[in-house]
ModelCIF file with pLDDT and N, C-alpha, C, O atoms, coordinates in Angstrom:
data_MODEL
#
_entry.id   MODEL 
#
_entity.id                         1 
_entity.type                       polymer 
_entity.pdbx_number_of_molecules   1 
#
_entity_poly.entity_id                      1 
_entity_poly.type                           'polypeptide(L)' 
_entity_poly.nstd_linkage                   no 
_entity_poly.nstd_monomer                   no 
_entity_poly.pdbx_seq_one_letter_code       
;(UNK)(UNK)(UNK)(UNK)(UNK)(UNK)(UNK)(UNK)(UNK)(UNK)(UNK)(UNK)(UNK)(UNK)(UNK)(UNK)
(UNK)(UNK)(UNK)(UNK)(UNK)(UNK)(UNK)(UNK)(UNK)(UNK)(UNK)(UNK)(UNK)(UNK)(UNK)(UNK)
(UNK)(UNK)(UNK)(UNK)(UNK)(UNK)(UNK)(UNK)(UNK)(UNK)(UNK)(UNK)(UNK)(UNK)(UNK)(UNK)
(UNK)(UNK)(UNK)(UNK)(UNK)
;
_entity_poly.pdbx_seq_one_letter_code_can   XXXXXXXXXXXXXXXXXXXXXXXXXXXXXXXXXXXXXXXXXXXXXXXXXXXXX 
_entity_poly.pdbx_strand_id                 A 
#
loop_
_entity_poly_seq.entity_id 
_entity_poly_seq.num 
_entity_poly_seq.mon_id 
_entity_poly_seq.hetero 
1 1  UNK n 
1 2  UNK n 
1 3  UNK n 
1 4  UNK n 
1 5  UNK n 
1 6  UNK n 
1 7  UNK n 
1 8  UNK n 
1 9  UNK n 
1 10 UNK n 
1 11 UNK n 
1 12 UNK n 
1 13 UNK n 
1 14 UNK n 
1 15 UNK n 
1 16 UNK n 
1 17 UNK n 
1 18 UNK n 
1 19 UNK n 
1 20 UNK n 
1 21 UNK n 
1 22 UNK n 
1 23 UNK n 
1 24 UNK n 
1 25 UNK n 
1 26 UNK n 
1 27 UNK n 
1 28 UNK n 
1 29 UNK n 
1 30 UNK n 
1 31 UNK n 
1 32 UNK n 
1 33 UNK n 
1 34 UNK n 
1 35 UNK n 
1 36 UNK n 
1 37 UNK n 
1 38 UNK n 
1 39 UNK n 
1 40 UNK n 
1 41 UNK n 
1 42 UNK n 
1 43 UNK n 
1 44 UNK n 
1 45 UNK n 
1 46 UNK n 
1 47 UNK n 
1 48 UNK n 
1 49 UNK n 
1 50 UNK n 
1 51 UNK n 
1 52 UNK n 
1 53 UNK n 
#
_struct_asym.id          A 
_struct_asym.entity_id   1 
#
loop_
_ma_qa_metric.id 
_ma_qa_metric.mode 
_ma_qa_metric.name 
_ma_qa_metric.software_group_id 
_ma_qa_metric.type 
1 global pLDDT . pLDDT 
2 local  pLDDT . pLDDT 
#
_ma_qa_metric_global.metric_id      1 
_ma_qa_metric_global.metric_value   89.68 
_ma_qa_metric_global.model_id       1 
_ma_qa_metric_global.ordinal_id     1 
#
loop_
_ma_qa_metric_local.label_asym_id 
_ma_qa_metric_local.label_comp_id 
_ma_qa_metric_local.label_seq_id 
_ma_qa_metric_local.metric_id 
_ma_qa_metric_local.metric_value 
_ma_qa_metric_local.model_id 
_ma_qa_metric_local.ordinal_id 
A UNK 1  2 49.00 1 1  
A UNK 2  2 54.00 1 2  
A UNK 3  2 62.00 1 3  
A UNK 4  2 63.00 1 4  
A UNK 5  2 73.00 1 5  
A UNK 6  2 89.00 1 6  
A UNK 7  2 91.00 1 7  
A UNK 8  2 90.00 1 8  
A UNK 9  2 91.00 1 9  
A UNK 10 2 92.00 1 10 
A UNK 11 2 92.00 1 11 
A UNK 12 2 92.00 1 12 
A UNK 13 2 90.00 1 13 
A UNK 14 2 91.00 1 14 
A UNK 15 2 93.00 1 15 
A UNK 16 2 90.00 1 16 
A UNK 17 2 88.00 1 17 
A UNK 18 2 90.00 1 18 
A UNK 19 2 93.00 1 19 
A UNK 20 2 89.00 1 20 
A UNK 21 2 81.00 1 21 
A UNK 22 2 85.00 1 22 
A UNK 23 2 90.00 1 23 
A UNK 24 2 91.00 1 24 
A UNK 25 2 94.00 1 25 
A UNK 26 2 97.00 1 26 
A UNK 27 2 96.00 1 27 
A UNK 28 2 97.00 1 28 
A UNK 29 2 97.00 1 29 
A UNK 30 2 96.00 1 30 
A UNK 31 2 96.00 1 31 
A UNK 32 2 96.00 1 32 
A UNK 33 2 96.00 1 33 
A UNK 34 2 94.00 1 34 
A UNK 35 2 93.00 1 35 
A UNK 36 2 93.00 1 36 
A UNK 37 2 93.00 1 37 
A UNK 38 2 94.00 1 38 
A UNK 39 2 94.00 1 39 
A UNK 40 2 94.00 1 40 
A UNK 41 2 93.00 1 41 
A UNK 42 2 92.00 1 42 
A UNK 43 2 94.00 1 43 
A UNK 44 2 95.00 1 44 
A UNK 45 2 94.00 1 45 
A UNK 46 2 94.00 1 46 
A UNK 47 2 96.00 1 47 
A UNK 48 2 96.00 1 48 
A UNK 49 2 95.00 1 49 
A UNK 50 2 95.00 1 50 
A UNK 51 2 96.00 1 51 
A UNK 52 2 95.00 1 52 
A UNK 53 2 89.00 1 53 
#
loop_
_atom_site.group_PDB 
_atom_site.id 
_atom_site.type_symbol 
_atom_site.label_atom_id 
_atom_site.label_alt_id 
_atom_site.label_comp_id 
_atom_site.label_asym_id 
_atom_site.label_entity_id 
_atom_site.label_seq_id 
_atom_site.pdbx_PDB_ins_code 
_atom_site.Cartn_x 
_atom_site.Cartn_y 
_atom_site.Cartn_z 
_atom_site.occupancy 
_atom_site.B_iso_or_equiv 
_atom_site.pdbx_formal_charge 
_atom_site.auth_seq_id 
_atom_site.auth_comp_id 
_atom_site.auth_asym_id 
_atom_site.auth_atom_id 
_atom_site.pdbx_PDB_model_num 
ATOM 1   N N  . UNK A 1 1  ? 72.484 166.676 82.544 1.00 49.00 ? 1  UNK A N  1 
ATOM 2   C CA . UNK A 1 1  ? 71.604 165.871 83.257 1.00 49.00 ? 1  UNK A CA 1 
ATOM 3   C C  . UNK A 1 1  ? 72.025 164.127 82.649 1.00 49.00 ? 1  UNK A C  1 
ATOM 4   O O  . UNK A 1 1  ? 71.533 163.349 81.832 1.00 49.00 ? 1  UNK A O  1 
ATOM 5   N N  . UNK A 1 2  ? 73.223 164.119 83.607 1.00 54.00 ? 2  UNK A N  1 
ATOM 6   C CA . UNK A 1 2  ? 74.123 162.592 82.823 1.00 54.00 ? 2  UNK A CA 1 
ATOM 7   C C  . UNK A 1 2  ? 72.861 161.597 83.259 1.00 54.00 ? 2  UNK A C  1 
ATOM 8   O O  . UNK A 1 2  ? 72.716 160.752 82.376 1.00 54.00 ? 2  UNK A O  1 
ATOM 9   N N  . UNK A 1 3  ? 72.105 161.465 84.112 1.00 62.00 ? 3  UNK A N  1 
ATOM 10  C CA . UNK A 1 3  ? 70.776 160.357 84.620 1.00 62.00 ? 3  UNK A CA 1 
ATOM 11  C C  . UNK A 1 3  ? 69.964 160.131 82.757 1.00 62.00 ? 3  UNK A C  1 
ATOM 12  O O  . UNK A 1 3  ? 69.887 159.108 82.077 1.00 62.00 ? 3  UNK A O  1 
ATOM 13  N N  . UNK A 1 4  ? 69.428 161.746 82.415 1.00 63.00 ? 4  UNK A N  1 
ATOM 14  C CA . UNK A 1 4  ? 69.168 161.344 81.327 1.00 63.00 ? 4  UNK A CA 1 
ATOM 15  C C  . UNK A 1 4  ? 69.670 160.321 79.976 1.00 63.00 ? 4  UNK A C  1 
ATOM 16  O O  . UNK A 1 4  ? 68.977 159.498 79.378 1.00 63.00 ? 4  UNK A O  1 
ATOM 17  N N  . UNK A 1 5  ? 71.223 160.715 79.720 1.00 73.00 ? 5  UNK A N  1 
ATOM 18  C CA . UNK A 1 5  ? 72.198 160.776 78.835 1.00 73.00 ? 5  UNK A CA 1 
ATOM 19  C C  . UNK A 1 5  ? 71.842 158.713 78.383 1.00 73.00 ? 5  UNK A C  1 
ATOM 20  O O  . UNK A 1 5  ? 71.576 158.017 77.404 1.00 73.00 ? 5  UNK A O  1 
ATOM 21  N N  . UNK A 1 6  ? 72.091 158.568 79.906 1.00 89.00 ? 6  UNK A N  1 
ATOM 22  C CA . UNK A 1 6  ? 72.565 157.222 80.183 1.00 89.00 ? 6  UNK A CA 1 
ATOM 23  C C  . UNK A 1 6  ? 70.858 156.141 80.395 1.00 89.00 ? 6  UNK A C  1 
ATOM 24  O O  . UNK A 1 6  ? 70.880 154.914 80.295 1.00 89.00 ? 6  UNK A O  1 
ATOM 25  N N  . UNK A 1 7  ? 70.111 156.598 80.560 1.00 91.00 ? 7  UNK A N  1 
ATOM 26  C CA . UNK A 1 7  ? 68.485 156.085 79.863 1.00 91.00 ? 7  UNK A CA 1 
ATOM 27  C C  . UNK A 1 7  ? 68.427 155.796 78.642 1.00 91.00 ? 7  UNK A C  1 
ATOM 28  O O  . UNK A 1 7  ? 68.528 154.665 78.165 1.00 91.00 ? 7  UNK A O  1 
ATOM 29  N N  . UNK A 1 8  ? 68.166 157.375 77.741 1.00 90.00 ? 8  UNK A N  1 
ATOM 30  C CA . UNK A 1 8  ? 68.561 157.263 76.410 1.00 90.00 ? 8  UNK A CA 1 
ATOM 31  C C  . UNK A 1 8  ? 69.400 156.719 75.837 1.00 90.00 ? 8  UNK A C  1 
ATOM 32  O O  . UNK A 1 8  ? 69.376 156.621 74.610 1.00 90.00 ? 8  UNK A O  1 
ATOM 33  N N  . UNK A 1 9  ? 70.393 156.208 76.611 1.00 91.00 ? 9  UNK A N  1 
ATOM 34  C CA . UNK A 1 9  ? 71.715 155.256 76.149 1.00 91.00 ? 9  UNK A CA 1 
ATOM 35  C C  . UNK A 1 9  ? 70.596 154.064 76.135 1.00 91.00 ? 9  UNK A C  1 
ATOM 36  O O  . UNK A 1 9  ? 69.966 153.531 75.222 1.00 91.00 ? 9  UNK A O  1 
ATOM 37  N N  . UNK A 1 10 ? 70.630 153.886 77.519 1.00 92.00 ? 10 UNK A N  1 
ATOM 38  C CA . UNK A 1 10 ? 69.897 152.315 77.088 1.00 92.00 ? 10 UNK A CA 1 
ATOM 39  C C  . UNK A 1 10 ? 68.643 151.978 76.696 1.00 92.00 ? 10 UNK A C  1 
ATOM 40  O O  . UNK A 1 10 ? 68.284 150.911 76.199 1.00 92.00 ? 10 UNK A O  1 
ATOM 41  N N  . UNK A 1 11 ? 68.017 152.907 76.936 1.00 92.00 ? 11 UNK A N  1 
ATOM 42  C CA . UNK A 1 11 ? 66.574 152.886 75.449 1.00 92.00 ? 11 UNK A CA 1 
ATOM 43  C C  . UNK A 1 11 ? 66.952 152.650 74.188 1.00 92.00 ? 11 UNK A C  1 
ATOM 44  O O  . UNK A 1 11 ? 66.287 151.846 73.536 1.00 92.00 ? 11 UNK A O  1 
ATOM 45  N N  . UNK A 1 12 ? 68.046 153.274 73.615 1.00 92.00 ? 12 UNK A N  1 
ATOM 46  C CA . UNK A 1 12 ? 68.690 153.292 72.430 1.00 92.00 ? 12 UNK A CA 1 
ATOM 47  C C  . UNK A 1 12 ? 68.772 151.611 71.991 1.00 92.00 ? 12 UNK A C  1 
ATOM 48  O O  . UNK A 1 12 ? 68.108 151.037 71.128 1.00 92.00 ? 12 UNK A O  1 
ATOM 49  N N  . UNK A 1 13 ? 69.618 151.158 72.724 1.00 90.00 ? 13 UNK A N  1 
ATOM 50  C CA . UNK A 1 13 ? 70.280 150.208 72.552 1.00 90.00 ? 13 UNK A CA 1 
ATOM 51  C C  . UNK A 1 13 ? 69.152 148.900 73.055 1.00 90.00 ? 13 UNK A C  1 
ATOM 52  O O  . UNK A 1 13 ? 69.367 147.790 72.567 1.00 90.00 ? 13 UNK A O  1 
ATOM 53  N N  . UNK A 1 14 ? 68.544 148.983 73.554 1.00 91.00 ? 14 UNK A N  1 
ATOM 54  C CA . UNK A 1 14 ? 67.039 147.743 73.951 1.00 91.00 ? 14 UNK A CA 1 
ATOM 55  C C  . UNK A 1 14 ? 66.306 147.685 72.829 1.00 91.00 ? 14 UNK A C  1 
ATOM 56  O O  . UNK A 1 14 ? 65.886 146.624 72.366 1.00 91.00 ? 14 UNK A O  1 
ATOM 57  N N  . UNK A 1 15 ? 66.128 148.684 72.379 1.00 93.00 ? 15 UNK A N  1 
ATOM 58  C CA . UNK A 1 15 ? 65.427 148.867 70.542 1.00 93.00 ? 15 UNK A CA 1 
ATOM 59  C C  . UNK A 1 15 ? 65.831 148.942 69.322 1.00 93.00 ? 15 UNK A C  1 
ATOM 60  O O  . UNK A 1 15 ? 65.239 149.147 68.262 1.00 93.00 ? 15 UNK A O  1 
ATOM 61  N N  . UNK A 1 16 ? 67.699 148.611 69.789 1.00 90.00 ? 16 UNK A N  1 
ATOM 62  C CA . UNK A 1 16 ? 68.435 148.133 68.676 1.00 90.00 ? 16 UNK A CA 1 
ATOM 63  C C  . UNK A 1 16 ? 68.132 146.709 69.002 1.00 90.00 ? 16 UNK A C  1 
ATOM 64  O O  . UNK A 1 16 ? 67.406 146.239 68.125 1.00 90.00 ? 16 UNK A O  1 
ATOM 65  N N  . UNK A 1 17 ? 68.361 146.025 69.749 1.00 88.00 ? 17 UNK A N  1 
ATOM 66  C CA . UNK A 1 17 ? 68.102 144.883 70.201 1.00 88.00 ? 17 UNK A CA 1 
ATOM 67  C C  . UNK A 1 17 ? 66.684 143.759 70.016 1.00 88.00 ? 17 UNK A C  1 
ATOM 68  O O  . UNK A 1 17 ? 66.631 142.534 69.908 1.00 88.00 ? 17 UNK A O  1 
ATOM 69  N N  . UNK A 1 18 ? 65.836 144.619 70.035 1.00 90.00 ? 18 UNK A N  1 
ATOM 70  C CA . UNK A 1 18 ? 64.494 144.265 70.516 1.00 90.00 ? 18 UNK A CA 1 
ATOM 71  C C  . UNK A 1 18 ? 63.914 144.168 68.676 1.00 90.00 ? 18 UNK A C  1 
ATOM 72  O O  . UNK A 1 18 ? 63.076 143.345 68.307 1.00 90.00 ? 18 UNK A O  1 
ATOM 73  N N  . UNK A 1 19 ? 64.481 145.039 67.878 1.00 93.00 ? 19 UNK A N  1 
ATOM 74  C CA . UNK A 1 19 ? 63.796 144.977 66.524 1.00 93.00 ? 19 UNK A CA 1 
ATOM 75  C C  . UNK A 1 19 ? 64.895 144.328 65.762 1.00 93.00 ? 19 UNK A C  1 
ATOM 76  O O  . UNK A 1 19 ? 64.392 143.653 64.865 1.00 93.00 ? 19 UNK A O  1 
ATOM 77  N N  . UNK A 1 20 ? 66.366 144.250 65.755 1.00 89.00 ? 20 UNK A N  1 
ATOM 78  C CA . UNK A 1 20 ? 66.999 143.612 64.830 1.00 89.00 ? 20 UNK A CA 1 
ATOM 79  C C  . UNK A 1 20 ? 67.378 142.604 65.917 1.00 89.00 ? 20 UNK A C  1 
ATOM 80  O O  . UNK A 1 20 ? 68.229 142.922 66.747 1.00 89.00 ? 20 UNK A O  1 
ATOM 81  N N  . UNK A 1 21 ? 66.655 141.133 65.963 1.00 81.00 ? 21 UNK A N  1 
ATOM 82  C CA . UNK A 1 21 ? 67.074 140.029 66.465 1.00 81.00 ? 21 UNK A CA 1 
ATOM 83  C C  . UNK A 1 21 ? 68.109 139.347 66.701 1.00 81.00 ? 21 UNK A C  1 
ATOM 84  O O  . UNK A 1 21 ? 67.194 138.539 66.862 1.00 81.00 ? 21 UNK A O  1 
ATOM 85  N N  . UNK A 1 22 ? 68.885 138.929 66.853 1.00 85.00 ? 22 UNK A N  1 
ATOM 86  C CA . UNK A 1 22 ? 70.322 138.173 66.925 1.00 85.00 ? 22 UNK A CA 1 
ATOM 87  C C  . UNK A 1 22 ? 70.161 136.806 65.993 1.00 85.00 ? 22 UNK A C  1 
ATOM 88  O O  . UNK A 1 22 ? 69.443 136.227 66.809 1.00 85.00 ? 22 UNK A O  1 
ATOM 89  N N  . UNK A 1 23 ? 70.261 136.003 65.083 1.00 90.00 ? 23 UNK A N  1 
ATOM 90  C CA . UNK A 1 23 ? 70.045 134.179 64.900 1.00 90.00 ? 23 UNK A CA 1 
ATOM 91  C C  . UNK A 1 23 ? 69.985 133.873 65.582 1.00 90.00 ? 23 UNK A C  1 
ATOM 92  O O  . UNK A 1 23 ? 70.163 134.590 66.567 1.00 90.00 ? 23 UNK A O  1 
ATOM 93  N N  . UNK A 1 24 ? 69.756 132.858 65.688 1.00 91.00 ? 24 UNK A N  1 
ATOM 94  C CA . UNK A 1 24 ? 70.253 131.725 66.682 1.00 91.00 ? 24 UNK A CA 1 
ATOM 95  C C  . UNK A 1 24 ? 71.041 130.792 66.404 1.00 91.00 ? 24 UNK A C  1 
ATOM 96  O O  . UNK A 1 24 ? 71.186 130.561 65.203 1.00 91.00 ? 24 UNK A O  1 
ATOM 97  N N  . UNK A 1 25 ? 71.739 130.022 67.308 1.00 94.00 ? 25 UNK A N  1 
ATOM 98  C CA . UNK A 1 25 ? 72.891 128.886 66.405 1.00 94.00 ? 25 UNK A CA 1 
ATOM 99  C C  . UNK A 1 25 ? 72.354 128.133 66.360 1.00 94.00 ? 25 UNK A C  1 
ATOM 100 O O  . UNK A 1 25 ? 71.279 128.124 66.959 1.00 94.00 ? 25 UNK A O  1 
ATOM 101 N N  . UNK A 1 26 ? 72.777 127.058 65.625 1.00 97.00 ? 26 UNK A N  1 
ATOM 102 C CA . UNK A 1 26 ? 72.160 126.068 64.591 1.00 97.00 ? 26 UNK A CA 1 
ATOM 103 C C  . UNK A 1 26 ? 72.055 124.752 65.945 1.00 97.00 ? 26 UNK A C  1 
ATOM 104 O O  . UNK A 1 26 ? 72.649 124.476 66.987 1.00 97.00 ? 26 UNK A O  1 
ATOM 105 N N  . UNK A 1 27 ? 70.948 124.245 65.155 1.00 96.00 ? 27 UNK A N  1 
ATOM 106 C CA . UNK A 1 27 ? 71.448 123.416 66.392 1.00 96.00 ? 27 UNK A CA 1 
ATOM 107 C C  . UNK A 1 27 ? 72.261 121.888 66.987 1.00 96.00 ? 27 UNK A C  1 
ATOM 108 O O  . UNK A 1 27 ? 72.020 121.077 67.881 1.00 96.00 ? 27 UNK A O  1 
ATOM 109 N N  . UNK A 1 28 ? 73.251 122.037 66.009 1.00 97.00 ? 28 UNK A N  1 
ATOM 110 C CA . UNK A 1 28 ? 74.836 121.083 66.303 1.00 97.00 ? 28 UNK A CA 1 
ATOM 111 C C  . UNK A 1 28 ? 75.220 122.118 66.834 1.00 97.00 ? 28 UNK A C  1 
ATOM 112 O O  . UNK A 1 28 ? 75.608 121.740 67.939 1.00 97.00 ? 28 UNK A O  1 
ATOM 113 N N  . UNK A 1 29 ? 75.403 123.454 66.752 1.00 97.00 ? 29 UNK A N  1 
ATOM 114 C CA . UNK A 1 29 ? 76.346 123.739 67.313 1.00 97.00 ? 29 UNK A CA 1 
ATOM 115 C C  . UNK A 1 29 ? 75.954 123.998 68.948 1.00 97.00 ? 29 UNK A C  1 
ATOM 116 O O  . UNK A 1 29 ? 76.908 123.999 69.727 1.00 97.00 ? 29 UNK A O  1 
ATOM 117 N N  . UNK A 1 30 ? 74.402 124.249 69.580 1.00 96.00 ? 30 UNK A N  1 
ATOM 118 C CA . UNK A 1 30 ? 74.073 123.981 70.752 1.00 96.00 ? 30 UNK A CA 1 
ATOM 119 C C  . UNK A 1 30 ? 75.001 122.931 71.364 1.00 96.00 ? 30 UNK A C  1 
ATOM 120 O O  . UNK A 1 30 ? 75.985 122.810 72.095 1.00 96.00 ? 30 UNK A O  1 
ATOM 121 N N  . UNK A 1 31 ? 73.812 122.007 70.391 1.00 96.00 ? 31 UNK A N  1 
ATOM 122 C CA . UNK A 1 31 ? 74.243 120.217 71.004 1.00 96.00 ? 31 UNK A CA 1 
ATOM 123 C C  . UNK A 1 31 ? 76.800 120.606 71.391 1.00 96.00 ? 31 UNK A C  1 
ATOM 124 O O  . UNK A 1 31 ? 77.660 120.766 72.257 1.00 96.00 ? 31 UNK A O  1 
ATOM 125 N N  . UNK A 1 32 ? 76.696 120.566 70.773 1.00 96.00 ? 32 UNK A N  1 
ATOM 126 C CA . UNK A 1 32 ? 78.405 121.220 70.937 1.00 96.00 ? 32 UNK A CA 1 
ATOM 127 C C  . UNK A 1 32 ? 78.588 121.142 71.977 1.00 96.00 ? 32 UNK A C  1 
ATOM 128 O O  . UNK A 1 32 ? 78.719 120.232 72.795 1.00 96.00 ? 32 UNK A O  1 
ATOM 129 N N  . UNK A 1 33 ? 78.611 122.625 71.969 1.00 96.00 ? 33 UNK A N  1 
ATOM 130 C CA . UNK A 1 33 ? 78.180 123.305 73.425 1.00 96.00 ? 33 UNK A CA 1 
ATOM 131 C C  . UNK A 1 33 ? 77.835 123.062 74.813 1.00 96.00 ? 33 UNK A C  1 
ATOM 132 O O  . UNK A 1 33 ? 78.358 123.496 75.839 1.00 96.00 ? 33 UNK A O  1 
ATOM 133 N N  . UNK A 1 34 ? 76.538 122.035 74.589 1.00 94.00 ? 34 UNK A N  1 
ATOM 134 C CA . UNK A 1 34 ? 76.226 121.643 75.835 1.00 94.00 ? 34 UNK A CA 1 
ATOM 135 C C  . UNK A 1 34 ? 76.860 120.170 75.929 1.00 94.00 ? 34 UNK A C  1 
ATOM 136 O O  . UNK A 1 34 ? 76.809 119.711 77.070 1.00 94.00 ? 34 UNK A O  1 
ATOM 137 N N  . UNK A 1 35 ? 77.529 119.217 74.831 1.00 93.00 ? 35 UNK A N  1 
ATOM 138 C CA . UNK A 1 35 ? 78.327 118.491 75.227 1.00 93.00 ? 35 UNK A CA 1 
ATOM 139 C C  . UNK A 1 35 ? 79.448 118.909 75.980 1.00 93.00 ? 35 UNK A C  1 
ATOM 140 O O  . UNK A 1 35 ? 79.575 118.467 77.122 1.00 93.00 ? 35 UNK A O  1 
ATOM 141 N N  . UNK A 1 36 ? 80.386 119.792 75.455 1.00 93.00 ? 36 UNK A N  1 
ATOM 142 C CA . UNK A 1 36 ? 81.283 120.132 76.219 1.00 93.00 ? 36 UNK A CA 1 
ATOM 143 C C  . UNK A 1 36 ? 81.166 120.606 77.071 1.00 93.00 ? 36 UNK A C  1 
ATOM 144 O O  . UNK A 1 36 ? 82.154 120.390 77.772 1.00 93.00 ? 36 UNK A O  1 
ATOM 145 N N  . UNK A 1 37 ? 80.095 121.556 77.805 1.00 93.00 ? 37 UNK A N  1 
ATOM 146 C CA . UNK A 1 37 ? 80.081 122.528 79.340 1.00 93.00 ? 37 UNK A CA 1 
ATOM 147 C C  . UNK A 1 37 ? 79.374 121.772 80.224 1.00 93.00 ? 37 UNK A C  1 
ATOM 148 O O  . UNK A 1 37 ? 79.355 122.070 81.419 1.00 93.00 ? 37 UNK A O  1 
ATOM 149 N N  . UNK A 1 38 ? 78.696 120.684 79.719 1.00 94.00 ? 38 UNK A N  1 
ATOM 150 C CA . UNK A 1 38 ? 77.630 119.995 80.703 1.00 94.00 ? 38 UNK A CA 1 
ATOM 151 C C  . UNK A 1 38 ? 77.637 118.619 80.468 1.00 94.00 ? 38 UNK A C  1 
ATOM 152 O O  . UNK A 1 38 ? 76.676 117.942 80.832 1.00 94.00 ? 38 UNK A O  1 
ATOM 153 N N  . UNK A 1 39 ? 78.605 118.114 79.902 1.00 94.00 ? 39 UNK A N  1 
ATOM 154 C CA . UNK A 1 39 ? 78.576 116.152 79.991 1.00 94.00 ? 39 UNK A CA 1 
ATOM 155 C C  . UNK A 1 39 ? 78.718 115.835 81.427 1.00 94.00 ? 39 UNK A C  1 
ATOM 156 O O  . UNK A 1 39 ? 79.179 116.658 82.218 1.00 94.00 ? 39 UNK A O  1 
ATOM 157 N N  . UNK A 1 40 ? 78.298 114.559 81.806 1.00 94.00 ? 40 UNK A N  1 
ATOM 158 C CA . UNK A 1 40 ? 78.770 114.110 83.085 1.00 94.00 ? 40 UNK A CA 1 
ATOM 159 C C  . UNK A 1 40 ? 80.183 113.761 83.639 1.00 94.00 ? 40 UNK A C  1 
ATOM 160 O O  . UNK A 1 40 ? 80.504 113.539 84.806 1.00 94.00 ? 40 UNK A O  1 
ATOM 161 N N  . UNK A 1 41 ? 81.400 113.773 81.846 1.00 93.00 ? 41 UNK A N  1 
ATOM 162 C CA . UNK A 1 41 ? 82.569 113.978 82.921 1.00 93.00 ? 41 UNK A CA 1 
ATOM 163 C C  . UNK A 1 41 ? 83.129 115.808 83.270 1.00 93.00 ? 41 UNK A C  1 
ATOM 164 O O  . UNK A 1 41 ? 84.019 116.218 84.015 1.00 93.00 ? 41 UNK A O  1 
ATOM 165 N N  . UNK A 1 42 ? 82.339 116.423 82.534 1.00 92.00 ? 42 UNK A N  1 
ATOM 166 C CA . UNK A 1 42 ? 82.794 117.877 82.944 1.00 92.00 ? 42 UNK A CA 1 
ATOM 167 C C  . UNK A 1 42 ? 82.042 118.312 84.365 1.00 92.00 ? 42 UNK A C  1 
ATOM 168 O O  . UNK A 1 42 ? 82.761 119.162 84.890 1.00 92.00 ? 42 UNK A O  1 
ATOM 169 N N  . UNK A 1 43 ? 81.280 118.143 84.901 1.00 94.00 ? 43 UNK A N  1 
ATOM 170 C CA . UNK A 1 43 ? 80.176 117.972 86.002 1.00 94.00 ? 43 UNK A CA 1 
ATOM 171 C C  . UNK A 1 43 ? 80.696 117.203 86.560 1.00 94.00 ? 43 UNK A C  1 
ATOM 172 O O  . UNK A 1 43 ? 80.472 117.547 87.720 1.00 94.00 ? 43 UNK A O  1 
ATOM 173 N N  . UNK A 1 44 ? 81.428 116.114 86.612 1.00 95.00 ? 44 UNK A N  1 
ATOM 174 C CA . UNK A 1 44 ? 81.474 115.234 87.614 1.00 95.00 ? 44 UNK A CA 1 
ATOM 175 C C  . UNK A 1 44 ? 82.666 116.068 87.795 1.00 95.00 ? 44 UNK A C  1 
ATOM 176 O O  . UNK A 1 44 ? 82.440 116.700 88.827 1.00 95.00 ? 44 UNK A O  1 
ATOM 177 N N  . UNK A 1 45 ? 83.702 116.373 87.386 1.00 94.00 ? 45 UNK A N  1 
ATOM 178 C CA . UNK A 1 45 ? 85.236 117.370 87.534 1.00 94.00 ? 45 UNK A CA 1 
ATOM 179 C C  . UNK A 1 45 ? 85.010 117.922 88.601 1.00 94.00 ? 45 UNK A C  1 
ATOM 180 O O  . UNK A 1 45 ? 85.350 117.547 89.723 1.00 94.00 ? 45 UNK A O  1 
ATOM 181 N N  . UNK A 1 46 ? 84.047 119.432 88.107 1.00 94.00 ? 46 UNK A N  1 
ATOM 182 C CA . UNK A 1 46 ? 83.924 120.014 88.648 1.00 94.00 ? 46 UNK A CA 1 
ATOM 183 C C  . UNK A 1 46 ? 83.308 120.087 90.142 1.00 94.00 ? 46 UNK A C  1 
ATOM 184 O O  . UNK A 1 46 ? 83.556 120.884 91.047 1.00 94.00 ? 46 UNK A O  1 
ATOM 185 N N  . UNK A 1 47 ? 82.337 118.883 90.091 1.00 96.00 ? 47 UNK A N  1 
ATOM 186 C CA . UNK A 1 47 ? 82.316 118.853 91.276 1.00 96.00 ? 47 UNK A CA 1 
ATOM 187 C C  . UNK A 1 47 ? 83.107 118.330 92.342 1.00 96.00 ? 47 UNK A C  1 
ATOM 188 O O  . UNK A 1 47 ? 82.927 118.844 93.445 1.00 96.00 ? 47 UNK A O  1 
ATOM 189 N N  . UNK A 1 48 ? 84.181 117.158 92.211 1.00 96.00 ? 48 UNK A N  1 
ATOM 190 C CA . UNK A 1 48 ? 84.903 117.051 92.784 1.00 96.00 ? 48 UNK A CA 1 
ATOM 191 C C  . UNK A 1 48 ? 86.190 118.016 93.023 1.00 96.00 ? 48 UNK A C  1 
ATOM 192 O O  . UNK A 1 48 ? 86.931 117.668 93.943 1.00 96.00 ? 48 UNK A O  1 
ATOM 193 N N  . UNK A 1 49 ? 86.558 119.250 92.260 1.00 95.00 ? 49 UNK A N  1 
ATOM 194 C CA . UNK A 1 49 ? 87.189 120.659 92.445 1.00 95.00 ? 49 UNK A CA 1 
ATOM 195 C C  . UNK A 1 49 ? 85.920 120.857 93.443 1.00 95.00 ? 49 UNK A C  1 
ATOM 196 O O  . UNK A 1 49 ? 86.198 120.458 94.574 1.00 95.00 ? 49 UNK A O  1 
ATOM 197 N N  . UNK A 1 50 ? 84.956 121.230 93.354 1.00 95.00 ? 50 UNK A N  1 
ATOM 198 C CA . UNK A 1 50 ? 84.779 121.738 94.662 1.00 95.00 ? 50 UNK A CA 1 
ATOM 199 C C  . UNK A 1 50 ? 84.570 121.167 96.062 1.00 95.00 ? 50 UNK A C  1 
ATOM 200 O O  . UNK A 1 50 ? 84.580 121.825 97.102 1.00 95.00 ? 50 UNK A O  1 
ATOM 201 N N  . UNK A 1 51 ? 84.370 119.788 95.940 1.00 96.00 ? 51 UNK A N  1 
ATOM 202 C CA . UNK A 1 51 ? 84.278 119.389 96.808 1.00 96.00 ? 51 UNK A CA 1 
ATOM 203 C C  . UNK A 1 51 ? 86.440 119.190 97.966 1.00 96.00 ? 51 UNK A C  1 
ATOM 204 O O  . UNK A 1 51 ? 86.850 119.371 99.113 1.00 96.00 ? 51 UNK A O  1 
ATOM 205 N N  . UNK A 1 52 ? 86.995 118.765 96.673 1.00 95.00 ? 52 UNK A N  1 
ATOM 206 C CA . UNK A 1 52 ? 88.269 119.095 97.604 1.00 95.00 ? 52 UNK A CA 1 
ATOM 207 C C  . UNK A 1 52 ? 88.826 120.310 97.588 1.00 95.00 ? 52 UNK A C  1 
ATOM 208 O O  . UNK A 1 52 ? 90.024 120.445 97.835 1.00 95.00 ? 52 UNK A O  1 
ATOM 209 N N  . UNK A 1 53 ? 88.069 121.293 97.312 1.00 89.00 ? 53 UNK A N  1 
ATOM 210 C CA . UNK A 1 53 ? 88.953 122.738 97.292 1.00 89.00 ? 53 UNK A CA 1 
ATOM 211 C C  . UNK A 1 53 ? 88.456 122.981 98.840 1.00 89.00 ? 53 UNK A C  1 
ATOM 212 O O  . UNK A 1 53 ? 88.811 123.989 99.451 1.00 89.00 ? 53 UNK A O  1 
#
């Protein structure tokens, strides 16, 4: 029964992630990510690319 194996694998994986939470990134790491990906210059360039496409 292939579906049961898939369901069991999904359930096992979910249980692993729920019982062993991943550590959160530091405040500085979050700030760095936001600055690199969501600053006005980055967003403006992405909007420009969409409008000129």
